N, C-alpha and C positions, 0 to 999 in steps of 0.2 A: 396240459396246452388248453384240454376244452373251457375250464371254467375262469382262463387268466383273460381271454378272451372278454369278457363279461366288465372287467375292470375298467373304469376311465380312463383315460390315457392324459398325463400330465396337464397342464394349462394352470394351477393354481398358484401362485407367485409363493404363498406362505410355505411351497413344497419345492419351492427353483435350489439348481446348484448354486446358490449361494446366501441360501440360507444358514442358521446355526448348526455347524456339525459339531459344536465341543463333547456333546457325549452321545457320539455316533463312533462306537469303536469298528462297526459290522458292516464289510461292503456283501452286495449280493450281485455277482458279473456275471451275466446271461448272452451268450454271443446271439446277437442277429440273426435265423435262420438260418444256422449254422452248416446244416449241410449243403443246403441252396447258394451259399454264399461262397462254399467252397470249391464249388463246381463253376460258379461265375469268376470267378476268380482265377480256374487254371483256362475256363473259355471267356476273355474277354467278349468275345461277339456276342454272347448273351446277356450283355450289362443292360437292365431297361425291359428286358425282355420278360413274361411270367413261365419261372419253371420250377417243377417238381419234381422232387427227389422221393421215391420208393417202388415199390413192388409194381412192375409194367404187366404182369399177367392180367388174368379175368379177378384175381382171386387178392391181384394188388389193395397193399395199401398206403396212402402217402405217409410218407416219415418228415419230410420237411418241405416247407413252400416259400418260393419268395417274397416280399412285401406286393410285387409287381400281381402276379395268381394271387395272393389274400384278399386282392380287392375285387375277385369275382366269385367269393365265398370259399375257396380252399383253404381246408385247413389239412393240420397233420392228425392221423388216425382216421381219415376220412377214407372209403373206399376209394383206389385209382380211377376208377371209372365215373364214379361221384365227379371225380375230378375233372377225368375226360368231359363230362354233359358241361360243367359249370365254366370251364376255363378252356375249349380245343385247340386255342391258337398256345395255347402253354409247350413248352418243351419240357417232355417227359423223360426221368435220366432212372438208371438205377442207382442204386446206391455203391460207393466206394469206401468201405468202412475204414479201409488201408489209409487210402488219404484223409479220411475225417481223425483218425487217432493219431494221425501224426502230424495234423493240422492243431490237435487239443492239447497234445505234447509242447508244442511251440508257447501254447497260449501260458497253459497251464505254467510254462518256465518262467514268462512274464513275470505272473502272478508270484511268483516262489522268489524271483528276483526281488520283491518289493517287503514279502514277510512271511516267514516257514511255515504260520499259522494260515494253510491253504485247504480247505475242506473241499474237494470235489464232490458234485451230486451226480454229474454225469459228464459225457465229453466235451459237453459247450456250458456250463453253468458250474459258478462256485462260489462257497462264502469264504471270506479272507478276514483275518482278523488281523484291525493294522494298527493299534495302541501302540504296539513296541515302534510302530516305523515311523512316527510323527517327529521323531528328533531329526530322522535321515531324512525324511521326502515332505515332511508337512501336516498337517490336518486332514483329514480321512477326506474332504472333497476333492482337494488337492491331489491325493492320490486317484481320485478314482479319475481325474482329467489324465494323470500321467499314463495310468493304466489304458487309460481310452487311445491315449495318440500314441502309444508304442504298439497296440495291436494294429493301428490303423496304418503305423507307419511302415511297422517291422512283419504285418503277415497279411497287407491288405484286406482286412476284416475289420466288423465294425460290434460294439457290443454294448448293452444300455447297464449300466451299473444303479443298484440303491444302494444310499448309505444311510443307516438307524442304527439306534439304538439296540435291536436283536434281528436275528435269525429273520423270524417270523415278517419283521416289519420290514426289512431290508430288500427282503425277495419280493413283496407286491408292490414297493418304491421299484424296482427295476424292471417291471410288468408294468407300471405306467410309464416310466420312461422313456421303452420300445415306440419305435425303432431307432438306436443310433442317440441315445439321450442320457441322461443325468439326474438322477431325483433325490435331497434330502429331505429324510423327515426328522426335522427338531424334535428332542427326547419331550421338551414340553410341549409338543402340536403332537404326538403321535395319536392320540385318542378323537384328534379334529380330523386327522387323516382316514384314522380305522371307521369310526362309527358310522359315517354315511354309505359307506359299502354296503353291497349284497353280501347277508349270509354265505353265499354259495365262494366268497373270497377266503374266506378261514377254511386251514389244513384241517380238511377229518370230516369237513360235509360233503358227502357225494349228492346226486339228486334225489335217494331216499329221504336221507337223513333234512336237505334243504324243504324237500316238499313236507316232513314231519313240522320244521320248522314254521312253514307258509300257512299250516292249519291253525299254528296256535299264532298266527298274527305277524308274526316277528320275519319280517324280507329284509333288517339292516343290519350290519354292526352292533348296532348303536342299542336297537331295540332288544336287541339281544343280552347285549351287559347288560340293560333294566329290570330283564326278564327275571320272576322269580324263582331261584335257584331250584327247587323244590319244585317248582313246574320242569324244568328243563329234565332233572333229574329223572323225572317220572316220565317223561317222554321219550328221553334219548336213554337212558341209564346215567350209575353214579359216575363211571369213567369219563366215556365221550359228554355230560354235560360237564363237570373240572374241567377238563379240557379247553372247550369252546369258551366256559364263559372267563378262562383265564389268559385268551385268544384276546378276547373282544376287549379287554380292560387292557390290552398291550403287554402283559405279563409271559415273558418267553425268556427262561433262564438258562436255556440251552448253550451251549458255548462253541467256537469252533475248533471242530477233532481235527487234526490233518487225520490223511489216511494211510500214510508211511513217512518217514524219516526222509527229508531230500538227500539224495546219495552225490549230487554235484553240486556245483556254486558256479555261477557264469555271467557274462557279459556278453552282450551283442552293440552294434549298431548300425542303423542302414542310412548308407550315405543318402546326402538332397540329392546327388546327381551320379550315375554310374562313376567308378573311379575306375583309371589306368595307368596311374600313377604309384610304382612301387615307392615311395617315399611317403606318399598320403597311407600306404596303406600301413606301411611299415606303424607311423607316428600310430594311427588307430589300433593296431594290434597292442601298443606300447600303452597304451591308453586305457584298453579293456582288460591286459592283464595288470595293470597297477589296479584298477578297480575291482578285480577278482583276489588280486593279493590280501588290500584291505577288507572284503569280505569274509574272506577265510578268519584274518586274523581277531576280526570281533567277532564270529562265532566262536573260535577256538579248535578250530580246525585244519588238517594239513592234506593235501591232495596227492596221490601216487600219481595220477595220469592226465596230460595236458590233453586237451581235443581242441581242433581247430573248426571253426564252420567257415563257410565261404559258399556263399547264394550269388550265381553269375547273374549277370543282365536282363536274360530268359530266363531266372527262378529255379532254375536247375543250381541243386545244392548238394556242396561237396564236402566231406567231415573224413578227418584224418587224427590220428591221435598216436600216442606217445608214451609210455609206463618210463618214469622215472628210478633212479637207483635207489634216491631215497625221497621218501615223499616229502612238500614244498608246501608253505605259504607266502613264497616269497614271488612280488609281483615280475621283478628281472628275470630270475629262474623259467618265471613261466613264459613270459615274453621270448626269450632265447629259445624256451621249444618252440613256441607256436612261429614263430620267421621262422625255425629251420623247417617245420612244416609247412610252410608256405613256399618258399623258396622251391625245396624239392617237387610241391604241385606245380608250380608253375602254369597257372591257370589259361595266360596268354589270351584273354579278353577282357573288359571290362567288369568291375564288380558291384554288385548292389551292395551286400553286406558283408562282412567279417564277424566272428563269433571269437569268444575263449572262454575254456569251460574248465574246470577242474574237477575232477570224476576220482573214483573210489576213496572216499574224504574217512578219516578217521581222526579223533580227538589229539590235539598236538600235545598235551600232556603225557600222553600214551605212548609219543613217538619222537624219544629225544632225538635232536639231532646232532648228527656226524660230521664232524669236520673233514674235509680231503687234506691229506698228507701234504703237507705246503702251504694249506690256505690260513690267511690271515684269520684270528680270533672274531674280529669284527667285519662285516662287507654290507651287503646290499641289504640282509634281514635287518640290522639295528638301525639303516638310515632309514628303513621302511617305515619301521617302528617307531624312531623318531618325527616322522611326517603323519603318523597317523596322529603322536599326540599333539600337534600344531594344527593339525585339519581338525581335531576335537574342539581345539581351545577359538581356531581363529577361522575355521573353513576351509574345505578342501580344495581350493583355488589359491591360496597362498603359497603351497610347496607342491614340486613334484618334478618329474623329468625335467631337462630343462627346454627338450627338444618338442615339450605340449605346451609351451607356455605362450605359441601364437595362437592354438587352437583350443585353449582351456577354456569350458564354461563355468562360470563362477557358483552356476546352481548346482547340489551335489547328484551325482548321479544319475546322469541323463547326458543326451548326443553330446559327445566333447567338441563337435564341429558347428553347433547353434550359436547363430549369433547373438 
């Protein structure tokens, strides 16, 4: 947190959200004041007030501060006593890591709905490689917009996104985009973006090495880039000199490396207004199950368990699941199970969000499909496979369940109720 606060925020049209993103497959998504934002989400009366999360004792340290608190100089890793002195009117709360972990899992699921190449760095930030998601979701900046919209609508939280050719530059981009912003660093303008920044912006430059570089007269990334390599090596050592010289010239070959293989595939929809009509909820579940089935087939996987998620109007969330006799990638089969789970749940009050998820995944090729006694040779799976072929050629909007025709959105993989 410390060095990032010295970076300039946005303001340069060369790196706006509409800049050229054609060579920018890497996204860095950073949640805004994450712990504090989760607390404000469940305590709406705190919105607009300075909120500080951290240890509340005499030796406590600030974990997160809302932007209202940051205006008074409160920062993460600052002693709580210092934060109280700077902003005595702030609301000080102890951390609730159970709530933050749950919110993080929900956000990471949104990321993995877009691409399996997600590398979490912490509860509140991750790198994404979206090169393989372009055909389905559009160019990287459009994917970043989609993620920001989903995080806001489904989780009532905000995030900032950097879009760039490499991990290092994408992370700097998200920092400059804060709060609640999007910044694109075109591949052709990486050096224009990097070189005016202070040397402290480079990964690996701490207070001691920054002071060493200042003594050499190097205060910006551009000055470091132009410095004789031998001088850097003598002052910093060979490894650090090589690392910083590469970063200063925008060279960062590291790939986005997923922390683990995703064990589920799902889809959710947040209604524009709370819904009590069972038929509308039924149509939503059918559309979600169809979407999950298409994703499973595209990934060559089948799921053994179908999970239903229901979020009520007061933000209470209820989950139910059922394990199938035979793993499936058929949307209709998942819908039948999800609808049975919803009917049994019978929440009896308006619904804010519903979701369908396939869990217990395995490779489809390793799970031969068995026909039940008396079942036809061809059925829903063949129909959905044919729909996949039509969608690949003409778009997902041209074919699907008749009951969804009135609400289908021609844009792929977005909320089917949006006009």
